N, C-alpha and C positions, 0 to 999 in steps of 0.2 A: 466622136468615139472617146477621145481623151477626156472631154468634159463629162461624159457619162461615167467613165471609170473613176474620175475624181469625186463625183457625187456618190458613187456606191461605197467608196472607202470609208467615209465617216459612218455610213450605216452599219457596215460590218464591224467597224471598231466599237460602235455603240453596242451592237448585239454581243460582241465578244466580251465587252466590259460587263454587260448585264449577266452573262453566263458565269463569268468569274465571280461576280458578286453573289450570285445564287449559290454557286458551289461553295463559296466561302461560308455563306449562311448555313448551308446543309452540313458542311464539315464542322462548323462551330456547334451546331445543334447536336450532331452525333457525338462530338467530343464532350459536350456538356452532359449528354445522356450517358455516355460511357463513364464519365467522372462520377455522375450521380449513382449509377449502378455499382461502380467500384466502391464508392463511399458507403453505399448501403451494405455491400458485402463485407467491407472492412469493419463496419460497426456492428455486424451481426453478433449476438451473444453466443451463437453456436460457432463451432469450428467449421470453416469452409475451405476446401482445397480442390484444385484441379490437377490431376496427375495422370501419368500413364500407368500401364499394368505392372510396371516395375517399381512404382512408387515415387518416380521422379516428378518433382513439383513444377508445374507450369505457372500456377497462380495460387496464392494463399492469403487469407485475410489476417487481420491483426490478432485475432484470438489464437489461431494456430501458430503464428510467428512467436507469440509470447510463450506458447506451450513448449517450443523448442529453444527458447531463449535467444531470439534474434529479431530483426525487423522484417517488415513485409517485403522490402526490396531485396534483402539478402536471402529470404526464404526461397525465392525462385531458383531452380536448379539444384536444390538440396533434396534429400530423400525423406519420405514420411517415416522411415524406420527410426529416425532420430527421436521420434516421440515415444518409442516403445523399447522395452527390454528385448532381448533376443527371443525369448519364448513367446512373448506377446506378438512380436513382429511376425513370427512364423504363423501364428493364428490369423493375423491380419492378411498375410499373403494368401493363405488358404481361402479366406473369404473373397479376396480380389479375384482369385481363380474361378470362384463360383459364379462371378458375373457373366462368364462366357459359357453358355450351355453346349451340349453336344452338337448342335446344329450351327454353331458359330454365331448365334444370336445373343447379344448382351442383354442382361436383365438386372433388375434392382435386387440388392441384397441388404438385409438389416440384421444387426447383431450387437451384442454388448461386449465391450472389451475395455480394459483399463489402459490409459496412456500413462505408462509407469516407468519411463526412462529415468525420471527423477524419483528416487525412493522416498524423498522427503515430501513430495507433493504429487502423489499418485492420484489420478482422477479417473472416474468411471464414466465412459461415454456410450451413448446409444448411437452407433454408426449406421449411416445409410449410404450405400454405394450405388450410383446411377450412371448409365452410359452418357458420354459427353462428346459432342462433335466440334472439332476445331478445323476450319477450312484450310486446306493446303497441307494438313498434317495427318492425312488419313492412314498413313502406313503404321501409325501407332494406335493402340486402343486406349482411348482417353476415358476418364471417369471423373465425375464430381463426387467429392466426399463431404458429407455433412455429419458433424458430430455434436449431439446434444448431451451436455453435461448432466448426468443423472446421479452424481455422487451423493447429493443430499437425499434424493429419493431412495437410493440404495441403502444409505445409512439409516434412514427412517425404517425401511423394510427390514433391515438387519435387527434394529432395536425391537421392532414389532415381533420378529421371529424369536428373538431371545425371550421376550416377555411371554409370547405364546408357548415357548418351550418350557418355561419355568412355572407359570401360574397354574395353580391346581383347580382350574376351571375349564369346562368345555366352552369354547367360543367359536361359533360357526357363522360364516357369512353366507347368506342364502340369496341367490340371484332371483331375478324376476321370473325365471322359469321354475323356481322351487328347487334349484340344485345348489349343493354346497360348493363354495368357491375357495380357492387358495388365496391367502394363507388362512389356516385355522389353527387353533391351539393344539399342541401335541397331546395335551391331556384329554382332548376330545376322543382320541382313539382309545385311550385307557377306559374312559367312562362308557363308551359305546361298544367296546369289545371288538372293534374291527379297524383295519388300516385303510389307507388310500381313500379317504372320504371325498376328495375333490371330484366333482362331476356326478356324484350320487344324489338321488332325490332325498330331501329332508325326511319325507314320509318313510322311505325305505330304511333309513338309518335310525331314526328316533322313535317313530310310533309303531312300526310294524312288529318289532320284538315284543311289544306289550299288548298287541292287538287282541289276543285271545282273552285277556283278563279285563278288557275294557267293556263297559256297558255300551248299549246302542247310543245313548246320549253322549257319552265320552268320545265315541268314535266320530260322531258328527263334529264335535268341538276340535278334534285333531286337525281338521282341514281349514279351520278358520284363519290361522296366521297367513298361510300361503294364498288363501283366497283374497286377502287384502292387497296383495301385490298388484300394482297398476292402478290402484284406487287412491282416494284422498286420505290424508292423515286423520281427518275427522272420523272416517269409517273405521280406521285402525283403532283409534282411541275408544270409540263406542263399542267395538267388539272385544277389546283387550281383556275385559273382566271375564269373558267366557273362554279364553284360551286355556288349554291344559297346562297347569303349572306343577304337576306332580305325576310321575310315572314310575311304575315298578317293572323292571326288565330282568330277564335271566342273567346270571353272572356266574360263570364257571360250570363245570360238568357235574358238580355234586348237587345241583338244584338250588344254589344260593340265589338270592335276589338282591338287586341293587335299586335303591330308591333315588330317583333323580328329581331335583327341583329345576324348573325351567322358567326363564324370563325372556321376554321378547322386546326388542327395540326396532323402530322403523328407521330406515335410511331413505330420505326423500329428496326430491329436487322439484322446485316450484310447486310444493304442496302435494306432489304425487309420489307414492312409495315405489322406489326402484328396487330396493333389496331389504333384507332383514338381518339383524344381528341376534342370534339365538345364544343365550348364555345358560350353561348347564352346570349345576353343582351336585356333588354326591352328598345326599342327606341320610345315607344309610346309618352311619354311626351316630349322627346327631339325633335321628329319630329313635335309635336304640337307647341313647342316653336319656332322651325325653321319656321314653316308655319306662325305663328303669326308675327315673325320678318320680314319675306318676305312680308307679307301683309302690315305691317307698312311701310316698305321701299317702296313698290309699291304705297301705299297711299300717302306717302310723295312725291314720284316722280310724281304721278298723280296730286297732288295739285300744285307742282312746274310747271308742264306743263300747267295747267289751269291758273296759275298766269301769266305765260309768254304770254299766249293767250290774256289775258285781258290787260296787259301792252303794247302789240304790237298795240293796237287799239288807234285811235284818241279818245280823251275824249268824244267828241260829239257822235261819232259812238258807243263807248262803252256804254254810258248811254242810247242811243236810243235802242240798241240791248237788254240791260237788261230789260228796261221797256216793250219793245215789247214781250219779252219772258214771262214776268209775265202775260201779257194780254192773250197771247196764251194759257198758262196753265190754266187760269181761263175759257177760252172758252172750253178747253178739258174737264174740270170737269163738265161744264154745259152740253156739248154734251153727256158725259158719263151717266149722270143722266137721260137725256131725250132719250137715245139710238138713237141719231140722227147721223146716219152713215156719211152722207155727211158733216155735220158740223165738225164731229170728223176728217174726212179725210182732210178737208181743214185746220184745225188747226194744225194737225201733219205736213202737207206739209209746212205750213208757218213756223213752228219751224225749220224744216229741212233747208228751204231756208235761214232763218235768221242765223242759226248756221253755215251754209256753208259760208256765206258772212263774218261772224265774225271770222271764223277759229276755231270754237268750234267743233273739230272733233268728240269726243265721243258723243256729243249731236246729231250731224248730223247723225252719224252712227246708233244710237239707233232709231231715228225717221224714218230713211230710212228702217230699219229692221221691224219696226211696220207697216209701209205702205205695205211692200212686203208680210209679213207673215199673216197679219190680215185684211187689208183693201182693198188692190188692187183687183179690179174685183168683189167686194162685195157691193151691193147697199142696201141690206135690213138688218135690225137688226137681223133677224133670221139666217142669214148666217154668223154671227160673232161669233167667239169663245171668249165670253166675259171674261171667267175665265183666259184664256191665255193672252188676251189683257190687262186685269187689272194688271196682274203681270208685263207685259212689261211697262205699264204706270207708275207703281211704280218705276221701274228702271229709266225711263225717268225723273221722278221728282227728284230722288236722284242725277242723274247727273246734272240736272239743278241747284239743290240747292247749288252746289259747287260755282257757279259763283257769286251770290249775296254776299255770305260770303267772298269770296276772294276779291270782289270788294271793300269792306271796307278797306282792307289792301292796295290795289292798290291806292285808293284815298288818304289814309294817306301818302303813299310814294310819290305820285306825287304832291298833293296839300296841304298836311298837314291836310286834313279833312277826316273824316270817313263817313260823310253823303253824299248822292247823291246831286249834284249841283242843285240849284234852277232854273238854266237857263232853258229855254224852249227846249224841245227835241221832244219826240213823240207827245206831246200835243200842240206843237207850230203851230200857224197858218201860219207863214211865210214860203213859199216854199224855199226861199234861204237857210235856215238852213238845208234843206234836202240834199243839194248838196254833201257834203262829204260822206254821207252814200250811196247815189245812185251811186256815182262814185266808191266807194269801191265795190259795187255790180257788176258793169259792169267789172271792171278790174279783180276782183277775178274770175268771171265766165270765162272771156276770157283766163286768165292764165290756168285755169283748162282744158279748151278745146283746148289750144294751138293756140289761134287766136290773131291777132294783131288788137286792136281797140283803138279809142280815144273817150273821152266822152265830150260832150258839154252841158252846162246847162244855160238857160236864164229864169229868173223869177223875175226880179226886181219889187219890190213893189207889189208883188202878195201874197195875203194871203187868207186863207179859214177859215171858222168857225171850231171850235174845233171838232164838230160832224163829219166833213168831213175828218179830218186828217188821221185817221186810214184806212178807206176804200180806200182813194186816194193813200196813200203810199204803201199799200199792192198791189194795182193794178199796180202802177209804178214798183214795184219790179218784178212782173210777166212779165210785158211788156218788161222790160230791159233784163231779163233773156231770154225771147223769141227772142229778137233782136240779142243777142249774139249767141244763140244756133241755131236759124233757119235762121236769116238774114245774119250774117257775114260769108264771105267765109273762108274756111280753107286754101285754096291754094292762096297765093299772086299772083301767075302767072295768075290765072283766072281774078283777078282784073286788073292786068296790061294789059292783052289782051283786056279787055273791056274798057280800057282807064281810069280806076279809080285809085285813090291813093292806095298805098299798104296797108294802114291802113283803116279799116272800121270805119266810123264816126257814132256814135250813139248820137242823140241829144234829149234833153228834152226842150221844149219851153212852157212857161206858159204866158198867157195874160189875162188881164181883159177885159170883155165884159159887155154889159148892163146886170145888175143883175146876173152876173155869171163869171165863169172862164173857159177858154179852156186850156187844157194841151195836147200837141202834142208830141208823141214819134215816131221818125222816124230814119231810117238808110239808108245808101246808099249801102246796100248789094244786095243779089240776088233777093229780092222781093218775092211776092206771086206766087206760081206755080198753076195756075188755074186748069190744067189737073190733077195734083196730088191731089188737094183738092177734086175735083169732084169724082175721082176714089175712094178715101177713104170714101167719104160721101155715095156713092152708095153701097160700100161693107158693111157699117154699117147700111144701110137701112134708112139713114136720108133723102135721096132724090132719086127720080126716075131718071134714066139715061137720059131719053128724056127731062124731066122737067129741069134737070141740064144743059143740053146742050143749052137751050134757056135762061138761067138766065144771067142777067147782071153781070159784074165783081164784083161790090160791093156786090151783093147778094151772089155770090159764096164765096167771102172772109168772109162774115158774117157766113157761115157754120162752120167756125173755132170756133165759140162761142157755138157750140152744146155741151151738156154735154158728157164728156168722149172722146171728139174728139182729135186726134193727128195724124199728118202725119209721126211721127217718127217711124221707123221700129224697132229700138233698144231702150229699156227702160234704162234710166240712172237715177242718183239721181237728175238730172236737169230737164229733160223733158221726154215725152213719157209715163207718168203714169196716164193720163186721168184727170189731174187737170191743168187748164191753163186759156184760154180765157173765158170759161164759168164762172169761178170764178170772173174774172175781170168784166165781164158784170153784174153779179149779185151784186157785191160790189158797182158798180157805180149806178146801178138802185136802190139800197137800200137807196141811198141819193138823189134820184130824178134826176139822171144824165143819160147820154147816151154814148155809145161807138160805134164808126164807124171805119171801116177798109178800106183803099184805097191804091192805088199805089203811091209811092213818085216819084217826077219828078227830074231828068230824069230817075232815077232807084231807086229801094229799096221799102220799105214798110212804111206805116204811120198808126198810131193808134191815134185817136182823142177822148179825153174825154171832155165832156161838162157838167159842173156843174152849176146849176142855184140856 
């Protein structure tokens, strides 16, 4: 028995020794693990504290200890309130109370608060409070406190906010869902005319206000930027040229418009676009300035062109044209007051013809437009759109006003004088002084129609009373245009075949007679077409076909002087508009004269004006 007990004792001793050794190893391992975990906690860049619900510290790492100006060992047993000023600690206490809900269950809480006990080194932390269990100390509510220093991030955010608040640009961050994110620039709300943009769709804020004014193609392009979200940067760059970069949106209750310029930048990760940066600027004033600048440039160029038109004219022709235009505008004003449609039509037509001869293209074009849109085919005042016509006449006067103003500079440059010359022009009684202007009329019209003509003028020692000057010269202008347009052949081969010179000759011959003057305008062109004149007269109801067939040639030619009569099938700015020989006849008759039409020998047409 004793021997058995002696044998068992060494075995128990050995077993006990092995247990002690194992326990020692376990304890050593646990202590090393604890030391390692505490070392990890101590070296954490974040604040880490274990405390109760009153803020009494059970454990704190090195980061927190330095925050309250002590060591880790001395931090235990102190209060977390030492890290805060009184107001901040009250806020911290409130958040600690929130970790315990109404059912007595603890939950995590996260919030931002400054550790500001030291006014010289206040730091902003993102705090996370979590329930923590300490065995044997269940009568207290313990929590772990983790504090992430976000001072630098908040400083950057503050800088960004200041920039966003002051920069005169709209800067929007757009999420992957197409929604505007905070922060965005304060000026965005000014540009877009609404507040609290965060959470709203980019489409709703930016494109919808302009939607009604957008074309179908522009509406499709409005969706392209947000359609690129979630896709590669390559797709964004390929699509970027099609993004809308200009929008006009309503601005204010009075119907004002604001013009926005838009730029887009992609924010990507691993080559995939996660969000957009939309930069908006107000281009309203810039575009207005550009429009004004372009208008000034256009005005300068316009004036330069009108100046060149004036300087290209012979002095006599220039002054004659300017004086005639003044007279025609006076006639228009009178006809407008009296609602005299025929007189208005004739004056506009005269301005057009004079402007065409002088090369005043804008004036000619405007007069031609007025004829076509308001007067052509309308013989009664009730048929005229007087409101629209008056607006067009204002434009006509504005165009005309350029020429007299610029003429002052032209005279100063050419003659060293700003006043119009005193020499006779449109009021001159000598027909010889009309030659340059009439020749310019013929050659200009011929070039425009692509015809080859020569002009001959004979009027030595022939003059007329001042009262006859204007109706005579207006009549001659009509007759010369008629000769070039209707008389001169377009094809030189036809003239050669008829044994004529290649150039059509148009001649004006004035002679004195007893108590009067005769002026003959004739050409060696194709002459009057009796059949064509009769056919047109019958169509217009001017003459019966049977009566016309029995009429003498001169009587048939006289039908050309019927109001609104023209044999031209195609209306141009030279002829075919219903103003022509009837005007000539009435002008000559107004001063007691006569107009006759006859065939020129051996070929061509002749117009004879007799003034007594």
